[in-house]
Backbone as XML, in Angstrom:
<?xml version="1.0"?>
<chain id="A" units="angstrom">
  <residue number="1" name="MET">
    <atom name="N" x="90.089" y="174.727" z="203.662"/>
    <atom name="CA" x="91.472" y="174.646" z="203.249"/>
    <atom name="C" x="91.669" y="173.515" z="202.244"/>
  </residue>
  <residue number="2" name="ALA">
    <atom name="N" x="91.080" y="172.352" z="202.535"/>
    <atom name="CA" x="91.211" y="171.205" z="201.643"/>
    <atom name="C" x="90.554" y="171.507" z="200.297"/>
  </residue>
  <residue number="3" name="ARG">
    <atom name="N" x="89.432" y="172.231" z="200.339"/>
    <atom name="CA" x="88.732" y="172.591" z="199.115"/>
    <atom name="C" x="89.598" y="173.517" z="198.258"/>
  </residue>
  <residue number="4" name="TRP">
    <atom name="N" x="90.229" y="174.486" z="198.901"/>
    <atom name="CA" x="91.081" y="175.431" z="198.190"/>
    <atom name="C" x="92.265" y="174.702" z="197.565"/>
  </residue>
  <residue number="5" name="PHE">
    <atom name="N" x="92.884" y="173.792" z="198.333"/>
    <atom name="CA" x="94.028" y="173.038" z="197.840"/>
    <atom name="C" x="93.623" y="172.175" z="196.643"/>
  </residue>
  <residue number="6" name="GLY">
    <atom name="N" x="92.467" y="171.548" z="196.725"/>
    <atom name="CA" x="91.966" y="170.721" z="195.621"/>
    <atom name="C" x="91.743" y="171.547" z="194.364"/>
  </residue>
  <residue number="7" name="ALA">
    <atom name="N" x="91.162" y="172.736" z="194.545"/>
    <atom name="CA" x="90.920" y="173.616" z="193.398"/>
    <atom name="C" x="92.236" y="174.097" z="192.794"/>
  </residue>
  <residue number="8" name="ALA">
    <atom name="N" x="93.199" y="174.426" z="193.645"/>
    <atom name="CA" x="94.510" y="174.875" z="193.159"/>
    <atom name="C" x="95.220" y="173.753" z="192.416"/>
  </residue>
  <residue number="9" name="ALA">
    <atom name="N" x="95.134" y="172.534" z="192.937"/>
    <atom name="CA" x="95.772" y="171.387" z="192.282"/>
    <atom name="C" x="95.128" y="171.118" z="190.923"/>
  </residue>
  <residue number="10" name="ALA">
    <atom name="N" x="93.813" y="171.227" z="190.858"/>
    <atom name="CA" x="93.109" y="171.014" z="189.595"/>
    <atom name="C" x="93.489" y="172.083" z="188.575"/>
  </residue>
  <residue number="11" name="ALA">
    <atom name="N" x="93.592" y="173.331" z="189.029"/>
    <atom name="CA" x="93.977" y="174.422" z="188.133"/>
    <atom name="C" x="95.397" y="174.220" z="187.613"/>
  </residue>
  <residue number="12" name="LEU">
    <atom name="N" x="96.295" y="173.799" z="188.487"/>
    <atom name="CA" x="97.676" y="173.549" z="188.082"/>
    <atom name="C" x="97.737" y="172.399" z="187.075"/>
  </residue>
  <residue number="13" name="ALA">
    <atom name="N" x="96.990" y="171.347" z="187.339"/>
    <atom name="CA" x="96.969" y="170.207" z="186.416"/>
    <atom name="C" x="96.444" y="170.628" z="185.046"/>
  </residue>
  <residue number="14" name="ALA">
    <atom name="N" x="95.400" y="171.450" z="185.033"/>
    <atom name="CA" x="94.843" y="171.933" z="183.768"/>
    <atom name="C" x="95.854" y="172.786" z="183.015"/>
  </residue>
  <residue number="15" name="LEU">
    <atom name="N" x="96.576" y="173.629" z="183.737"/>
    <atom name="CA" x="97.590" y="174.477" z="183.115"/>
    <atom name="C" x="98.705" y="173.638" z="182.508"/>
  </residue>
  <residue number="16" name="VAL">
    <atom name="N" x="99.177" y="172.643" z="183.239"/>
    <atom name="CA" x="100.240" y="171.767" z="182.734"/>
    <atom name="C" x="99.766" y="171.030" z="181.488"/>
  </residue>
  <residue number="17" name="MET">
    <atom name="N" x="98.544" y="170.527" z="181.512"/>
    <atom name="CA" x="98.013" y="169.808" z="180.355"/>
    <atom name="C" x="97.880" y="170.737" z="179.156"/>
  </residue>
  <residue number="18" name="THR">
    <atom name="N" x="97.444" y="171.962" z="179.378"/>
    <atom name="CA" x="97.308" y="172.928" z="178.294"/>
    <atom name="C" x="98.658" y="173.257" z="177.692"/>
  </residue>
  <residue number="19" name="LEU">
    <atom name="N" x="99.638" y="173.521" z="178.546"/>
    <atom name="CA" x="100.977" y="173.836" z="178.051"/>
    <atom name="C" x="101.590" y="172.646" z="177.330"/>
  </residue>
  <residue number="20" name="SER">
    <atom name="N" x="101.413" y="171.451" z="177.854"/>
    <atom name="CA" x="101.951" y="170.255" z="177.205"/>
    <atom name="C" x="101.316" y="170.071" z="175.846"/>
  </residue>
  <residue number="21" name="GLY">
    <atom name="N" x="100.008" y="170.262" z="175.769"/>
    <atom name="CA" x="99.308" y="170.114" z="174.500"/>
    <atom name="C" x="99.766" y="171.124" z="173.478"/>
  </residue>
  <residue number="22" name="SER">
    <atom name="N" x="99.948" y="172.377" z="173.888"/>
    <atom name="CA" x="100.370" y="173.392" z="172.929"/>
    <atom name="C" x="101.811" y="173.169" z="172.507"/>
  </residue>
  <residue number="23" name="MET">
    <atom name="N" x="102.651" y="172.657" z="173.407"/>
    <atom name="CA" x="104.027" y="172.354" z="173.016"/>
    <atom name="C" x="104.049" y="171.184" z="172.049"/>
  </residue>
  <residue number="24" name="ALA">
    <atom name="N" x="103.204" y="170.201" z="172.274"/>
    <atom name="CA" x="103.149" y="169.059" z="171.372"/>
    <atom name="C" x="102.658" y="169.490" z="169.994"/>
  </residue>
  <residue number="25" name="ASP">
    <atom name="N" x="101.746" y="170.456" z="169.964"/>
    <atom name="CA" x="101.216" y="170.943" z="168.698"/>
    <atom name="C" x="102.262" y="171.692" z="167.888"/>
  </residue>
  <residue number="26" name="GLU">
    <atom name="N" x="103.261" y="172.275" z="168.560"/>
    <atom name="CA" x="104.278" y="173.045" z="167.863"/>
    <atom name="C" x="105.122" y="172.157" z="166.964"/>
  </residue>
  <residue number="27" name="LYS">
    <atom name="N" x="105.393" y="170.951" z="167.385"/>
    <atom name="CA" x="106.185" y="170.027" z="166.593"/>
    <atom name="C" x="105.265" y="168.919" z="166.115"/>
  </residue>
  <residue number="28" name="GLY">
    <atom name="N" x="105.087" y="168.857" z="164.829"/>
    <atom name="CA" x="104.187" y="167.865" z="164.270"/>
    <atom name="C" x="104.887" y="166.544" z="164.000"/>
  </residue>
  <residue number="29" name="PRO">
    <atom name="N" x="104.224" y="165.677" z="163.266"/>
    <atom name="CA" x="104.797" y="164.377" z="162.929"/>
    <atom name="C" x="105.966" y="164.540" z="161.964"/>
  </residue>
  <residue number="30" name="ALA">
    <atom name="N" x="106.761" y="163.519" z="161.824"/>
    <atom name="CA" x="107.862" y="163.558" z="160.869"/>
    <atom name="C" x="107.295" y="163.631" z="159.454"/>
  </residue>
  <residue number="31" name="ALA">
    <atom name="N" x="107.967" y="164.363" z="158.600"/>
    <atom name="CA" x="107.535" y="164.501" z="157.206"/>
    <atom name="C" x="107.405" y="163.129" z="156.551"/>
  </residue>
  <residue number="32" name="LYS">
    <atom name="N" x="108.303" y="162.236" z="156.882"/>
    <atom name="CA" x="108.294" y="160.885" z="156.319"/>
    <atom name="C" x="106.971" y="160.175" z="156.625"/>
  </residue>
  <residue number="33" name="ASP">
    <atom name="N" x="106.459" y="160.353" z="157.833"/>
    <atom name="CA" x="105.196" y="159.724" z="158.223"/>
    <atom name="C" x="104.014" y="160.311" z="157.458"/>
  </residue>
  <residue number="34" name="VAL">
    <atom name="N" x="104.036" y="161.622" z="157.256"/>
    <atom name="CA" x="102.968" y="162.276" z="156.491"/>
    <atom name="C" x="102.998" y="161.780" z="155.050"/>
  </residue>
  <residue number="35" name="MET">
    <atom name="N" x="104.187" y="161.704" z="154.479"/>
    <atom name="CA" x="104.318" y="161.252" z="153.095"/>
    <atom name="C" x="103.845" y="159.812" z="152.924"/>
  </residue>
  <residue number="36" name="LYS">
    <atom name="N" x="104.151" y="158.959" z="153.889"/>
    <atom name="CA" x="103.687" y="157.568" z="153.823"/>
    <atom name="C" x="102.163" y="157.507" z="153.790"/>
  </residue>
  <residue number="37" name="ALA">
    <atom name="N" x="101.526" y="158.384" z="154.543"/>
    <atom name="CA" x="100.063" y="158.391" z="154.596"/>
    <atom name="C" x="99.449" y="158.912" z="153.301"/>
  </residue>
  <residue number="38" name="VAL">
    <atom name="N" x="100.092" y="159.888" z="152.673"/>
    <atom name="CA" x="99.509" y="160.542" z="151.498"/>
    <atom name="C" x="99.910" y="159.874" z="150.192"/>
  </residue>
  <residue number="39" name="ALA">
    <atom name="N" x="101.184" y="159.550" z="150.044"/>
    <atom name="CA" x="101.710" y="159.129" z="148.747"/>
    <atom name="C" x="101.714" y="157.614" z="148.566"/>
  </residue>
  <residue number="40" name="GLY">
    <atom name="N" x="102.114" y="157.201" z="147.382"/>
    <atom name="CA" x="102.241" y="155.779" z="147.079"/>
    <atom name="C" x="100.931" y="155.158" z="146.641"/>
  </residue>
  <residue number="41" name="LYS">
    <atom name="N" x="101.028" y="153.905" z="146.263"/>
    <atom name="CA" x="99.862" y="153.187" z="145.731"/>
    <atom name="C" x="98.755" y="152.985" z="146.755"/>
  </residue>
  <residue number="42" name="THR">
    <atom name="N" x="99.113" y="152.997" z="148.031"/>
    <atom name="CA" x="98.103" y="152.782" z="149.075"/>
    <atom name="C" x="97.843" y="154.037" z="149.897"/>
  </residue>
  <residue number="43" name="GLY">
    <atom name="N" x="98.386" y="155.173" z="149.465"/>
    <atom name="CA" x="98.199" y="156.423" z="150.193"/>
    <atom name="C" x="96.836" y="157.051" z="149.938"/>
  </residue>
  <residue number="44" name="PHE">
    <atom name="N" x="96.529" y="158.060" z="150.733"/>
    <atom name="CA" x="95.240" y="158.742" z="150.612"/>
    <atom name="C" x="95.024" y="159.330" z="149.221"/>
  </residue>
  <residue number="45" name="CYS">
    <atom name="N" x="96.085" y="159.822" z="148.600"/>
    <atom name="CA" x="95.960" y="160.435" z="147.277"/>
    <atom name="C" x="95.472" y="159.406" z="146.254"/>
  </residue>
  <residue number="46" name="ALA">
    <atom name="N" x="96.121" y="158.254" z="146.196"/>
    <atom name="CA" x="95.729" y="157.205" z="145.250"/>
    <atom name="C" x="94.324" y="156.687" z="145.549"/>
  </residue>
  <residue number="47" name="LYS">
    <atom name="N" x="94.029" y="156.518" z="146.826"/>
    <atom name="CA" x="92.704" y="156.024" z="147.205"/>
    <atom name="C" x="91.621" y="157.036" z="146.848"/>
  </residue>
  <residue number="48" name="CYS">
    <atom name="N" x="91.921" y="158.291" z="147.046"/>
    <atom name="CA" x="90.968" y="159.350" z="146.723"/>
    <atom name="C" x="90.723" y="159.398" z="145.216"/>
  </residue>
  <residue number="49" name="ALA">
    <atom name="N" x="91.795" y="159.349" z="144.439"/>
    <atom name="CA" x="91.667" y="159.377" z="142.980"/>
    <atom name="C" x="90.881" y="158.169" z="142.484"/>
  </residue>
  <residue number="50" name="GLY">
    <atom name="N" x="91.153" y="157.007" z="143.051"/>
    <atom name="CA" x="90.422" y="155.803" z="142.670"/>
    <atom name="C" x="88.943" y="155.899" z="143.003"/>
  </residue>
  <residue number="51" name="ALA">
    <atom name="N" x="88.639" y="156.482" z="144.129"/>
    <atom name="CA" x="87.238" y="156.638" z="144.532"/>
    <atom name="C" x="86.506" y="157.596" z="143.597"/>
  </residue>
  <residue number="52" name="VAL">
    <atom name="N" x="87.165" y="158.674" z="143.189"/>
    <atom name="CA" x="86.535" y="159.611" z="142.250"/>
    <atom name="C" x="86.310" y="158.919" z="140.913"/>
  </residue>
  <residue number="53" name="LYS">
    <atom name="N" x="87.309" y="158.170" z="140.457"/>
    <atom name="CA" x="87.182" y="157.450" z="139.184"/>
    <atom name="C" x="85.994" y="156.491" z="139.224"/>
  </residue>
  <residue number="54" name="ALA">
    <atom name="N" x="85.764" y="155.877" z="140.382"/>
    <atom name="CA" x="84.646" y="154.951" z="140.554"/>
    <atom name="C" x="83.342" y="155.672" z="140.901"/>
  </residue>
  <residue number="55" name="ALA">
    <atom name="N" x="83.385" y="157.000" z="140.921"/>
    <atom name="CA" x="82.228" y="157.836" z="141.277"/>
    <atom name="C" x="81.717" y="157.539" z="142.688"/>
  </residue>
  <residue number="56" name="ASN">
    <atom name="N" x="82.619" y="157.155" z="143.563"/>
    <atom name="CA" x="82.277" y="156.918" z="144.965"/>
    <atom name="C" x="82.668" y="158.176" z="145.747"/>
  </residue>
  <residue number="57" name="TRP">
    <atom name="N" x="81.802" y="159.176" z="145.688"/>
    <atom name="CA" x="82.128" y="160.478" z="146.268"/>
    <atom name="C" x="82.253" y="160.442" z="147.784"/>
  </residue>
  <residue number="58" name="ALA">
    <atom name="N" x="81.479" y="159.604" z="148.446"/>
    <atom name="CA" x="81.574" y="159.535" z="149.917"/>
    <atom name="C" x="82.970" y="159.078" z="150.334"/>
  </residue>
  <residue number="59" name="GLU">
    <atom name="N" x="83.480" y="158.062" z="149.663"/>
    <atom name="CA" x="84.825" y="157.575" z="149.967"/>
    <atom name="C" x="85.876" y="158.613" z="149.566"/>
  </residue>
  <residue number="60" name="ALA">
    <atom name="N" x="85.691" y="159.222" z="148.408"/>
    <atom name="CA" x="86.629" y="160.255" z="147.948"/>
    <atom name="C" x="86.686" y="161.412" z="148.938"/>
  </residue>
  <residue number="61" name="GLN">
    <atom name="N" x="85.533" y="161.810" z="149.433"/>
    <atom name="CA" x="85.482" y="162.914" z="150.396"/>
    <atom name="C" x="86.222" y="162.553" z="151.680"/>
  </residue>
  <residue number="62" name="ASP">
    <atom name="N" x="86.086" y="161.319" z="152.114"/>
    <atom name="CA" x="86.777" y="160.870" z="153.322"/>
    <atom name="C" x="88.295" y="160.910" z="153.122"/>
  </residue>
  <residue number="63" name="TYR">
    <atom name="N" x="88.773" y="160.365" z="152.015"/>
    <atom name="CA" x="90.219" y="160.370" z="151.753"/>
    <atom name="C" x="90.745" y="161.778" z="151.504"/>
  </residue>
  <residue number="64" name="ALA">
    <atom name="N" x="89.959" y="162.604" z="150.834"/>
    <atom name="CA" x="90.388" y="163.986" z="150.582"/>
    <atom name="C" x="90.507" y="164.762" z="151.889"/>
  </residue>
  <residue number="65" name="LYS">
    <atom name="N" x="89.601" y="164.527" z="152.810"/>
    <atom name="CA" x="89.675" y="165.172" z="154.127"/>
    <atom name="C" x="90.936" y="164.733" z="154.856"/>
  </residue>
  <residue number="66" name="LYS">
    <atom name="N" x="91.253" y="163.449" z="154.760"/>
    <atom name="CA" x="92.469" y="162.935" z="155.395"/>
    <atom name="C" x="93.711" y="163.548" z="154.746"/>
  </residue>
  <residue number="67" name="MET">
    <atom name="N" x="93.667" y="163.737" z="153.424"/>
    <atom name="CA" x="94.786" y="164.403" z="152.742"/>
    <atom name="C" x="94.957" y="165.823" z="153.263"/>
  </residue>
  <residue number="68" name="ALA">
    <atom name="N" x="93.851" y="166.538" z="153.382"/>
    <atom name="CA" x="93.914" y="167.920" z="153.870"/>
    <atom name="C" x="94.442" y="167.971" z="155.305"/>
  </residue>
  <residue number="69" name="ASP">
    <atom name="N" x="94.035" y="167.022" z="156.123"/>
    <atom name="CA" x="94.561" y="166.950" z="157.495"/>
    <atom name="C" x="96.070" y="166.708" z="157.480"/>
  </residue>
  <residue number="70" name="CYS">
    <atom name="N" x="96.522" y="165.873" z="156.562"/>
    <atom name="CA" x="97.963" y="165.628" z="156.422"/>
    <atom name="C" x="98.678" y="166.888" z="155.947"/>
  </residue>
  <residue number="71" name="GLY">
    <atom name="N" x="98.008" y="167.669" z="155.107"/>
    <atom name="CA" x="98.593" y="168.931" z="154.660"/>
    <atom name="C" x="98.854" y="169.863" z="155.827"/>
  </residue>
  <residue number="72" name="VAL">
    <atom name="N" x="97.906" y="169.950" z="156.724"/>
    <atom name="CA" x="98.078" y="170.777" z="157.925"/>
    <atom name="C" x="99.194" y="170.205" z="158.795"/>
  </residue>
  <residue number="73" name="ALA">
    <atom name="N" x="99.206" y="168.888" z="158.960"/>
    <atom name="CA" x="100.231" y="168.246" z="159.793"/>
    <atom name="C" x="101.631" y="168.499" z="159.244"/>
  </residue>
  <residue number="74" name="LEU">
    <atom name="N" x="101.776" y="168.485" z="157.920"/>
    <atom name="CA" x="103.101" y="168.681" z="157.335"/>
    <atom name="C" x="103.650" y="170.071" z="157.634"/>
  </residue>
  <residue number="75" name="THR">
    <atom name="N" x="102.777" y="171.065" z="157.741"/>
    <atom name="CA" x="103.258" y="172.417" z="158.053"/>
    <atom name="C" x="103.854" y="172.494" z="159.453"/>
  </residue>
  <residue number="76" name="LYS">
    <atom name="N" x="103.521" y="171.526" z="160.307"/>
    <atom name="CA" x="104.037" y="171.496" z="161.678"/>
    <atom name="C" x="105.248" y="170.578" z="161.822"/>
  </residue>
  <residue number="77" name="ALA">
    <atom name="N" x="105.549" y="169.829" z="160.767"/>
    <atom name="CA" x="106.670" y="168.890" z="160.823"/>
    <atom name="C" x="107.993" y="169.636" z="160.741"/>
  </residue>
  <residue number="78" name="PRO">
    <atom name="N" x="108.986" y="169.160" z="161.471"/>
    <atom name="CA" x="110.301" y="169.799" z="161.377"/>
    <atom name="C" x="110.926" y="169.561" z="160.001"/>
  </residue>
  <residue number="79" name="CYS">
    <atom name="N" x="111.699" y="170.516" z="159.554"/>
    <atom name="CA" x="112.382" y="170.425" z="158.267"/>
    <atom name="C" x="113.403" y="169.285" z="158.320"/>
  </residue>
  <residue number="80" name="PRO">
    <atom name="N" x="113.258" y="168.266" z="157.463"/>
    <atom name="CA" x="114.172" y="167.129" z="157.535"/>
    <atom name="C" x="115.547" y="167.404" z="156.931"/>
  </residue>
  <residue number="81" name="LYS">
    <atom name="N" x="115.610" y="168.327" z="155.978"/>
    <atom name="CA" x="116.864" y="168.606" z="155.279"/>
    <atom name="C" x="116.704" y="169.919" z="154.524"/>
  </residue>
  <residue number="82" name="GLY">
    <atom name="N" x="117.752" y="170.689" z="154.446"/>
    <atom name="CA" x="117.726" y="171.899" z="153.635"/>
    <atom name="C" x="117.298" y="173.140" z="154.399"/>
  </residue>
  <residue number="83" name="ASP">
    <atom name="N" x="116.952" y="174.157" z="153.631"/>
    <atom name="CA" x="116.624" y="175.486" z="154.142"/>
    <atom name="C" x="115.249" y="175.521" z="154.811"/>
  </residue>
  <residue number="84" name="ALA">
    <atom name="N" x="115.199" y="176.005" z="156.031"/>
    <atom name="CA" x="113.949" y="176.056" z="156.798"/>
    <atom name="C" x="112.917" y="176.981" z="156.154"/>
  </residue>
  <residue number="85" name="LYS">
    <atom name="N" x="113.353" y="178.086" z="155.567"/>
    <atom name="CA" x="112.418" y="179.022" z="154.925"/>
    <atom name="C" x="111.765" y="178.368" z="153.705"/>
  </residue>
  <residue number="86" name="SER">
    <atom name="N" x="112.563" y="177.645" z="152.934"/>
    <atom name="CA" x="112.032" y="176.909" z="151.790"/>
    <atom name="C" x="111.027" y="175.863" z="152.257"/>
  </residue>
  <residue number="87" name="TRP">
    <atom name="N" x="111.355" y="175.170" z="153.342"/>
    <atom name="CA" x="110.458" y="174.160" z="153.903"/>
    <atom name="C" x="109.119" y="174.790" z="154.279"/>
  </residue>
  <residue number="88" name="GLU">
    <atom name="N" x="109.186" y="175.928" z="154.917"/>
    <atom name="CA" x="107.963" y="176.628" z="155.324"/>
    <atom name="C" x="107.109" y="176.978" z="154.103"/>
  </residue>
  <residue number="89" name="THR">
    <atom name="N" x="107.744" y="177.501" z="153.070"/>
    <atom name="CA" x="107.034" y="177.883" z="151.849"/>
    <atom name="C" x="106.412" y="176.669" z="151.162"/>
  </residue>
  <residue number="90" name="LEU">
    <atom name="N" x="107.197" y="175.616" z="151.013"/>
    <atom name="CA" x="106.718" y="174.438" z="150.289"/>
    <atom name="C" x="105.673" y="173.648" z="151.068"/>
  </residue>
  <residue number="91" name="THR">
    <atom name="N" x="105.794" y="173.583" z="152.380"/>
    <atom name="CA" x="104.766" y="172.875" z="153.150"/>
    <atom name="C" x="103.457" y="173.663" z="153.167"/>
  </residue>
  <residue number="92" name="LYS">
    <atom name="N" x="103.560" y="174.971" z="153.136"/>
    <atom name="CA" x="102.349" y="175.798" z="153.037"/>
    <atom name="C" x="101.656" y="175.521" z="151.701"/>
  </residue>
  <residue number="93" name="ARG">
    <atom name="N" x="102.445" y="175.428" z="150.643"/>
    <atom name="CA" x="101.885" y="175.130" z="149.318"/>
    <atom name="C" x="101.239" y="173.742" z="149.311"/>
  </residue>
  <residue number="94" name="PHE">
    <atom name="N" x="101.909" y="172.764" z="149.924"/>
    <atom name="CA" x="101.369" y="171.407" z="150.039"/>
    <atom name="C" x="100.015" y="171.447" z="150.745"/>
  </residue>
  <residue number="95" name="CYS">
    <atom name="N" x="99.954" y="172.191" z="151.819"/>
    <atom name="CA" x="98.723" y="172.330" z="152.594"/>
    <atom name="C" x="97.612" y="172.952" z="151.746"/>
  </residue>
  <residue number="96" name="GLU">
    <atom name="N" x="97.942" y="173.995" z="151.011"/>
    <atom name="CA" x="96.959" y="174.655" z="150.144"/>
    <atom name="C" x="96.470" y="173.712" z="149.048"/>
  </residue>
  <residue number="97" name="GLN">
    <atom name="N" x="97.385" y="172.925" z="148.499"/>
    <atom name="CA" x="97.008" y="172.008" z="147.427"/>
    <atom name="C" x="96.141" y="170.863" z="147.934"/>
  </residue>
  <residue number="98" name="THR">
    <atom name="N" x="96.442" y="170.335" z="149.106"/>
    <atom name="CA" x="95.584" y="169.282" z="149.654"/>
    <atom name="C" x="94.215" y="169.852" z="150.013"/>
  </residue>
  <residue number="99" name="ALA">
    <atom name="N" x="94.185" y="171.098" z="150.442"/>
    <atom name="CA" x="92.901" y="171.749" z="150.733"/>
    <atom name="C" x="92.080" y="171.916" z="149.458"/>
  </residue>
  <residue number="100" name="ALA">
    <atom name="N" x="92.739" y="172.216" z="148.338"/>
    <atom name="CA" x="92.033" y="172.363" z="147.058"/>
    <atom name="C" x="91.462" y="171.022" z="146.594"/>
  </residue>
  <residue number="101" name="VAL">
    <atom name="N" x="92.220" y="169.954" z="146.783"/>
    <atom name="CA" x="91.723" y="168.614" z="146.445"/>
    <atom name="C" x="90.502" y="168.302" z="147.310"/>
  </residue>
  <residue number="102" name="ASN">
    <atom name="N" x="90.599" y="168.596" z="148.585"/>
    <atom name="CA" x="89.491" y="168.348" z="149.507"/>
    <atom name="C" x="88.257" y="169.171" z="149.133"/>
  </residue>
  <residue number="103" name="LYS">
    <atom name="N" x="88.463" y="170.425" z="148.823"/>
    <atom name="CA" x="87.338" y="171.294" z="148.462"/>
    <atom name="C" x="86.604" y="170.745" z="147.238"/>
  </residue>
  <residue number="104" name="ALA">
    <atom name="N" x="87.354" y="170.318" z="146.238"/>
    <atom name="CA" x="86.740" y="169.775" z="145.024"/>
    <atom name="C" x="85.998" y="168.473" z="145.316"/>
  </residue>
  <residue number="105" name="ALA">
    <atom name="N" x="86.581" y="167.632" z="146.145"/>
    <atom name="CA" x="85.920" y="166.369" z="146.489"/>
    <atom name="C" x="84.643" y="166.620" z="147.280"/>
  </residue>
  <residue number="106" name="GLN">
    <atom name="N" x="84.702" y="167.543" z="148.227"/>
    <atom name="CA" x="83.510" y="167.850" z="149.023"/>
    <atom name="C" x="82.391" y="168.405" z="148.140"/>
  </residue>
  <residue number="107" name="ALA">
    <atom name="N" x="82.775" y="169.140" z="147.089"/>
    <atom name="CA" x="81.794" y="169.713" z="146.158"/>
    <atom name="C" x="81.358" y="168.711" z="145.088"/>
  </residue>
  <residue number="108" name="LYS">
    <atom name="N" x="81.984" y="167.538" z="145.082"/>
    <atom name="CA" x="81.713" y="166.509" z="144.066"/>
    <atom name="C" x="81.915" y="167.070" z="142.659"/>
  </residue>
  <residue number="109" name="ASP">
    <atom name="N" x="82.960" y="167.855" z="142.512"/>
    <atom name="CA" x="83.286" y="168.509" z="141.243"/>
    <atom name="C" x="84.462" y="167.781" z="140.596"/>
  </residue>
  <residue number="110" name="GLY">
    <atom name="N" x="84.147" y="166.875" z="139.688"/>
    <atom name="CA" x="85.170" y="166.056" z="139.054"/>
    <atom name="C" x="86.207" y="166.855" z="138.291"/>
  </residue>
  <residue number="111" name="GLU">
    <atom name="N" x="85.777" y="167.895" z="137.602"/>
    <atom name="CA" x="86.707" y="168.720" z="136.828"/>
    <atom name="C" x="87.680" y="169.460" z="137.751"/>
  </residue>
  <residue number="112" name="ALA">
    <atom name="N" x="87.160" y="170.086" z="138.785"/>
    <atom name="CA" x="88.014" y="170.795" z="139.745"/>
    <atom name="C" x="88.914" y="169.809" z="140.488"/>
  </residue>
  <residue number="113" name="PHE">
    <atom name="N" x="88.382" y="168.642" z="140.785"/>
    <atom name="CA" x="89.176" y="167.621" z="141.461"/>
    <atom name="C" x="90.363" y="167.218" z="140.595"/>
  </residue>
  <residue number="114" name="GLY">
    <atom name="N" x="90.106" y="166.957" z="139.317"/>
    <atom name="CA" x="91.182" y="166.566" z="138.405"/>
    <atom name="C" x="92.259" y="167.631" z="138.308"/>
  </residue>
  <residue number="115" name="ALA">
    <atom name="N" x="91.844" y="168.879" z="138.208"/>
    <atom name="CA" x="92.804" y="169.987" z="138.117"/>
    <atom name="C" x="93.611" y="170.125" z="139.408"/>
  </residue>
  <residue number="116" name="ALA">
    <atom name="N" x="92.934" y="170.035" z="140.541"/>
    <atom name="CA" x="93.623" y="170.162" z="141.834"/>
    <atom name="C" x="94.589" y="169.001" z="142.052"/>
  </residue>
  <residue number="117" name="LEU">
    <atom name="N" x="94.173" y="167.808" z="141.674"/>
    <atom name="CA" x="95.033" y="166.640" z="141.843"/>
    <atom name="C" x="96.257" y="166.724" z="140.928"/>
  </residue>
  <residue number="118" name="LYS">
    <atom name="N" x="96.057" y="167.212" z="139.716"/>
    <atom name="CA" x="97.178" y="167.369" z="138.780"/>
    <atom name="C" x="98.196" y="168.372" z="139.327"/>
  </residue>
  <residue number="119" name="THR">
    <atom name="N" x="97.717" y="169.476" z="139.861"/>
    <atom name="CA" x="98.611" y="170.469" z="140.463"/>
    <atom name="C" x="99.351" y="169.864" z="141.649"/>
  </residue>
  <residue number="120" name="PHE">
    <atom name="N" x="98.621" y="169.166" z="142.489"/>
    <atom name="CA" x="99.208" y="168.553" z="143.680"/>
    <atom name="C" x="100.287" y="167.537" z="143.309"/>
  </residue>
  <residue number="121" name="THR">
    <atom name="N" x="99.970" y="166.606" z="142.431"/>
    <atom name="CA" x="100.932" y="165.553" z="142.090"/>
    <atom name="C" x="102.091" y="166.079" z="141.247"/>
  </residue>
  <residue number="122" name="GLY">
    <atom name="N" x="101.910" y="167.219" z="140.614"/>
    <atom name="CA" x="102.983" y="167.803" z="139.821"/>
    <atom name="C" x="103.995" y="168.590" z="140.630"/>
  </residue>
  <residue number="123" name="SER">
    <atom name="N" x="103.760" y="168.732" z="141.911"/>
    <atom name="CA" x="104.652" y="169.567" z="142.725"/>
    <atom name="C" x="105.594" y="168.763" z="143.623"/>
  </residue>
  <residue number="124" name="CYS">
    <atom name="N" x="105.569" y="167.459" z="143.529"/>
    <atom name="CA" x="106.367" y="166.611" z="144.423"/>
    <atom name="C" x="107.870" y="166.847" z="144.278"/>
  </residue>
  <residue number="125" name="LYS">
    <atom name="N" x="108.354" y="166.856" z="143.043"/>
    <atom name="CA" x="109.795" y="166.895" z="142.786"/>
    <atom name="C" x="110.472" y="168.113" z="143.400"/>
  </residue>
  <residue number="126" name="THR">
    <atom name="N" x="109.845" y="169.262" z="143.307"/>
    <atom name="CA" x="110.449" y="170.485" z="143.839"/>
    <atom name="C" x="110.775" y="170.338" z="145.319"/>
  </residue>
  <residue number="127" name="CYS">
    <atom name="N" x="109.827" y="169.853" z="146.068"/>
    <atom name="CA" x="110.029" y="169.697" z="147.511"/>
    <atom name="C" x="110.995" y="168.549" z="147.810"/>
  </residue>
  <residue number="128" name="HIS">
    <atom name="N" x="110.835" y="167.437" z="147.118"/>
    <atom name="CA" x="111.700" y="166.289" z="147.370"/>
    <atom name="C" x="113.161" y="166.611" z="147.068"/>
  </residue>
  <residue number="129" name="ASP">
    <atom name="N" x="113.409" y="167.331" z="145.980"/>
    <atom name="CA" x="114.790" y="167.703" z="145.641"/>
    <atom name="C" x="115.433" y="168.533" z="146.749"/>
  </residue>
  <residue number="130" name="ALA">
    <atom name="N" x="114.659" y="169.406" z="147.339"/>
    <atom name="CA" x="115.199" y="170.309" z="148.362"/>
    <atom name="C" x="115.217" y="169.715" z="149.768"/>
  </residue>
  <residue number="131" name="HIS">
    <atom name="N" x="114.269" y="168.821" z="150.074"/>
    <atom name="CA" x="114.091" y="168.452" z="151.479"/>
    <atom name="C" x="114.054" y="166.965" z="151.813"/>
  </residue>
  <residue number="132" name="LYS">
    <atom name="N" x="113.991" y="166.105" z="150.830"/>
    <atom name="CA" x="113.927" y="164.672" z="151.150"/>
    <atom name="C" x="115.313" y="164.150" z="151.489"/>
  </residue>
  <residue number="133" name="LYS">
    <atom name="N" x="115.390" y="163.397" z="152.576"/>
    <atom name="CA" x="116.683" y="162.822" z="153.003"/>
    <atom name="C" x="117.077" y="161.695" z="152.083"/>
  </residue>
</chain>
């Protein structure tokens, strides 16, 4: 009886942890936090670009991976302002663009990296106009 109760308690605990984890995954970090990590003079984007310029591909790859992770996180962030459908579309684009930067960095392809970074940095205003508080 004690063995059965212990097994049932363990199963219940595992179920609660699984449900809690999946609920936490549904709502990601605040968009503001993701932007702080990616943008600005000390963000992953600037650090990644600087590393590529210095031909430090290992560092560039690390920062590009972090950018791509932030891209995924932003798709889970709640819409801070404006139309939710627009937010969904633009965060998906952000995610795709950070993935393109990461892909180029992982391939050590300076030309593709430059093109992907230009596309990425050129798309800020559209999203900020619609969704930045």
